[in-house]
C-alpha positions in Angstrom: 245.9 -107.5 10.3 249.7 -106.8 10.3 250.8 -103.5 11.6 251.5 -100.7 9.1 255.1 -100.0 8.2 256.1 -96.4 8.9 259.2 -94.3 9.2 260.2 -92.5 12.3 262.4 -89.5 12.9 263.7 -88.2 16.2 265.6 -85.0 17.2 268.9 -85.7 19.0 270.0 -82.5 20.6 273.8 -82.0 20.8 276.5 -84.4 19.8 277.5 -86.2 23.0 277.4 -90.0 23.2 275.9 -90.1 26.7 272.7 -89.1 28.4 269.1 -90.1 27.7 269.0 -89.3 24.0 272.0 -91.6 23.5 270.6 -94.3 25.7 267.3 -94.3 23.8 269.1 -94.3 20.4 271.1 -97.4 21.4 268.5 -99.4 23.3 265.6 -98.7 20.9 267.5 -98.3 17.6 265.1 -100.8 15.9 262.3 -98.2 16.2 264.3 -95.4 14.6 264.5 -94.8 10.8 266.2 -91.4 11.1 267.7 -89.2 13.8 268.4 -85.5 13.3 271.5 -84.0 14.9 270.2 -80.7 16.2 273.4 -78.8 16.4 273.9 -76.5 13.4 272.9 -72.8 12.9 273.2 -70.6 9.8 275.1 -67.3 10.0 274.4 -64.0 8.1 277.2 -64.7 5.6 275.7 -68.1 4.6 278.1 -70.3 6.6 277.3 -72.8 9.4 278.2 -73.0 13.1 278.1 -76.2 15.1 280.2 -79.1 16.2 280.3 -82.5 14.5 280.9 -85.8 16.2 281.9 -88.3 13.5 281.8 -91.1 16.1 278.1 -90.5 16.9 277.2 -90.5 13.2 279.1 -93.7 12.6 277.6 -95.4 15.7 274.0 -94.5 14.7 274.6 -95.7 11.1 276.0 -99.0 12.5 272.6 -99.4 14.2 270.9 -99.0 10.8 269.7 -95.4 11.6 270.0 -92.8 8.9 271.6 -89.6 10.3 270.5 -86.1 9.2 272.1 -82.8 9.9 269.5 -80.4 11.4 270.0 -76.8 10.2 268.3 -73.9 12.1 268.1 -70.1 12.2 268.4 -70.3 16.0 270.2 -67.2 17.5 270.4 -66.1 21.2 267.7 -68.5 22.3 265.2 -67.8 19.5 264.5 -68.5 15.9 265.4 -65.3 14.0 263.3 -63.9 11.1 266.0 -61.2 10.6 268.7 -63.8 10.1 266.5 -65.8 7.7 265.8 -62.7 5.6 269.4 -61.7 5.5 270.4 -65.1 4.1 267.5 -65.9 1.8 267.2 -62.4 0.2 270.7 -62.5 -1.2 271.3 -65.0 -4.0 275.0 -65.1 -3.4 274.5 -65.8 0.3 271.9 -68.4 -0.4 274.3 -70.2 -2.8 277.0 -70.1 -0.2 274.6 -71.7 2.4 273.6 -74.4 -0.1 277.2 -75.2 -0.7 278.0 -75.2 3.1 275.2 -77.6 3.8 276.2 -79.9 1.0 279.8 -80.0 2.1 278.8 -80.6 5.8 276.7 -83.6 4.7 279.3 -85.1 2.3 282.4 -84.5 4.3 280.9 -85.9 7.5 279.0 -88.9 5.9 275.5 -87.6 6.9 272.6 -89.2 5.0 270.9 -85.9 4.3 269.5 -82.8 5.9 266.5 -81.7 8.0 265.7 -78.0 7.9 264.3 -76.6 11.1 264.0 -73.0 9.9 261.3 -71.3 11.9 259.7 -67.9 12.4 260.4 -66.8 8.8 258.7 -63.5 8.0 255.5 -64.0 5.9 256.8 -61.5 3.3 259.8 -63.9 2.8 257.6 -66.8 1.7 258.8 -66.9 -1.9 262.4 -66.3 -1.0 262.3 -69.2 1.5 260.7 -71.6 -1.1 263.5 -70.6 -3.5 266.1 -71.5 -1.0 264.5 -74.9 -0.3 264.3 -75.5 -4.1 268.0 -74.6 -4.6 269.1 -76.9 -1.7 266.8 -79.7 -3.0 268.3 -79.5 -6.5 271.8 -79.9 -5.0 271.0 -82.8 -2.6 268.4 -85.0 -4.1 270.1 -85.9 -7.4 272.9 -87.5 -5.3 270.5 -89.6 -3.2 270.8 -87.4 -0.1 267.7 -87.1 2.1 266.0 -83.7 1.8 263.5 -83.0 4.6 262.2 -80.2 6.8 260.1 -79.4 9.8 257.0 -77.2 9.1 254.8 -75.4 11.5 251.2 -76.6 12.1 248.4 -74.6 10.7 244.7 -75.1 10.1 244.4 -73.1 6.9 246.4 -71.1 4.4 247.2 -67.8 6.1 250.1 -66.3 4.1 250.1 -63.1 6.0 250.3 -64.6 9.5 253.5 -64.6 11.5 255.3 -67.9 12.1 253.2 -69.9 9.7 252.7 -67.6 6.6 256.1 -68.2 5.0 255.5 -72.0 4.7 253.8 -72.9 1.4 253.0 -76.5 2.1 252.0 -77.2 -1.6 255.2 -75.7 -3.0 257.5 -77.3 -0.4 256.2 -80.8 -0.6 257.6 -81.7 -4.0 261.0 -80.4 -3.0 261.4 -82.7 -0.1 261.4 -86.5 0.5 259.2 -85.8 3.5 257.9 -83.0 5.7 257.5 -83.3 9.5 254.6 -81.2 10.7 255.2 -79.8 14.2 251.8 -80.6 15.7 252.8 -79.5 19.2 253.2 -76.3 21.2 249.5 -75.5 21.0 250.2 -74.2 24.4 253.9 -73.4 24.7 256.4 -72.5 27.4 256.0 -68.7 26.9 252.2 -68.7 27.0 249.3 -69.8 29.1 249.1 -73.3 30.4 247.1 -76.0 28.6 247.5 -79.2 26.5 250.6 -79.2 24.3 249.1 -81.2 21.4 245.3 -81.6 21.8 243.8 -84.3 19.5 241.0 -82.1 18.0 243.6 -79.5 17.0 245.9 -82.1 15.6 243.1 -83.4 13.4 242.3 -79.9 12.2 245.9 -79.4 11.2 246.0 -82.8 9.4 242.7 -82.1 7.6 244.2 -79.0 6.1 247.8 -80.3 5.5 246.5 -83.3 3.5 244.9 -80.9 1.0 248.4 -79.6 0.3 250.8 -82.5 1.1 250.4 -86.2 0.0 250.1 -88.5 3.1 253.1 -90.5 1.9 255.3 -87.4 2.4 254.0 -86.4 5.8 255.4 -87.3 9.3 253.3 -86.4 12.3 255.3 -84.5 14.9 254.5 -85.6 18.4 255.8 -84.1 21.6 257.5 -86.3 24.2 257.7 -83.3 26.6 255.4 -81.5 28.9 255.5 -78.1 30.7 255.3 -76.9 34.3 253.8 -73.4 34.4 253.4 -71.0 37.3 249.8 -69.8 37.3 249.2 -67.1 36.4 252.5 -66.9 34.4 254.6 -63.8 35.5 255.7 -61.4 32.8 258.5 -62.9 30.8 258.0 -66.3 32.4 258.8 -69.5 30.5 257.6 -72.9 31.7 260.1 -75.5 32.3 260.1 -78.6 30.2 259.2 -81.9 31.9 259.4 -85.5 31.0 256.8 -88.3 31.7 259.0 -89.6 34.6 259.6 -86.1 35.9 256.0 -85.2 35.9 255.0 -88.5 37.6 257.6 -88.0 40.3 256.4 -84.4 40.9 252.8 -85.4 41.3 253.8 -88.1 43.8 256.1 -85.7 45.7 253.2 -83.2 46.2 250.6 -86.0 46.6 248.3 -84.5 44.0 246.1 -86.5 41.6 246.9 -86.7 37.9 243.8 -85.7 36.0 242.8 -86.5 32.4 241.4 -84.2 29.7 239.3 -86.6 27.6 238.9 -84.1 24.8 242.6 -83.1 24.4 243.7 -86.6 25.5 246.4 -85.3 27.7 247.1 -85.6 31.5 247.5 -82.6 33.8 247.7 -81.7 37.5 248.1 -78.8 39.9 250.4 -78.3 42.8 251.5 -75.5 45.1 255.2 -74.8 45.9 256.5 -71.8 47.9 253.1 -70.2 47.8 252.9 -70.4 44.0 250.4 -72.4 42.1 251.7 -74.6 39.3 249.8 -76.3 36.4 251.5 -79.2 34.6 250.5 -80.7 31.3 252.6 -83.6 30.0 252.7 -86.8 27.9 252.0 -90.3 29.2 251.4 -93.7 27.5 247.7 -92.9 27.0 248.3 -89.5 25.4 251.0 -90.7 23.1 249.0 -93.7 22.0 246.1 -91.4 21.0 248.5 -89.3 19.0 250.2 -92.2 17.2 246.8 -93.6 16.2 246.4 -90.5 14.0 249.3 -91.8 11.9 247.2 -94.8 11.1 243.9 -92.9 10.8 245.3 -90.6 8.2 247.6 -93.1 6.4 250.7 -91.0 7.0 254.3 -91.8 6.2 255.2 -91.9 9.8 256.0 -89.9 12.9 258.5 -87.4 14.2 259.6 -87.2 17.9 260.7 -84.1 19.9 263.0 -84.7 21.7 264.5 -88.2 21.7 265.9 -87.6 25.2 262.3 -87.5 26.7 261.2 -90.9 25.3 260.4 -93.6 27.8 260.1 -97.5 27.6 256.3 -97.6 27.6 256.3 -95.3 24.5 258.5 -97.7 22.6 256.4 -100.6 23.5 253.3 -98.8 22.2 255.1 -97.9 19.0 256.0 -101.6 18.5 252.4 -102.6 19.1 251.0 -100.2 16.5 253.6 -100.2 13.8 256.6 -101.9 12.0 259.4 -99.4 11.5 261.1 -99.2 8.2 264.9 -99.2 8.2 266.8 -97.6 5.3 270.3 -98.7 5.9 
């Protein structure tokens, strides 16, 4: 049977035409439907900050990759619920932001937008949906791609922080597609463990597909891992680590890489300067198990965070499992 045709979306952090993200974009362009330039933040007055590199946009499009501007509420190293409320609660500021996003896209020849607005307060659920609707009504009639990242959840918990503001059923019709962030089950600021365990990913998808049609859903998969100190000191954040970086680290400390057959992720322990470390990361086996879910659930495709952490074996697996649709 021929491989299913899917769409792929990858986050490209920054705007420079160098480094691993750039190299992956150029070398493996045939496997990318969209990239999102992760470089724009909203401000309290409804304008945007962030640099634009027209050359990067043009080069990606010359490789038949659609390029989206990623818009965040990222401030001082975190996603700000206060900033989101300030903007979404004022109709005039919302309108200014919609206009700013539209002008950014049109003036710089972007193909559309990806909203990565996170940590919206649960009480701002309706305001947030209203903003997404207003932006959608501005972009989609002109054929511009409207998309967003949404947090993973296993049920409808409208009162819960981080996830409560995201009304899957209301947001789905307003977007061409949603990318569900099925990662950070264990995150840099928490206890060590698998980043995207398969049983949890299945729970998330089982719920999401009661609210979102599968043809509108991209499965977000992590390309990163984390290196934690155990136990984590107060205020500690684990460092992100790539497949190659984790493999080198295990070899350097001559420790065995283990496999969690439930989570379907590799891990290992090592000791440095008297401190115990626990590392969970992605390898070809873990990513293959995650990508199989796209097929199992008949999803539109998959999203990648971040493009810079992709490695050749991953692209080979992707090519084995799927044919990638190109829009350009």
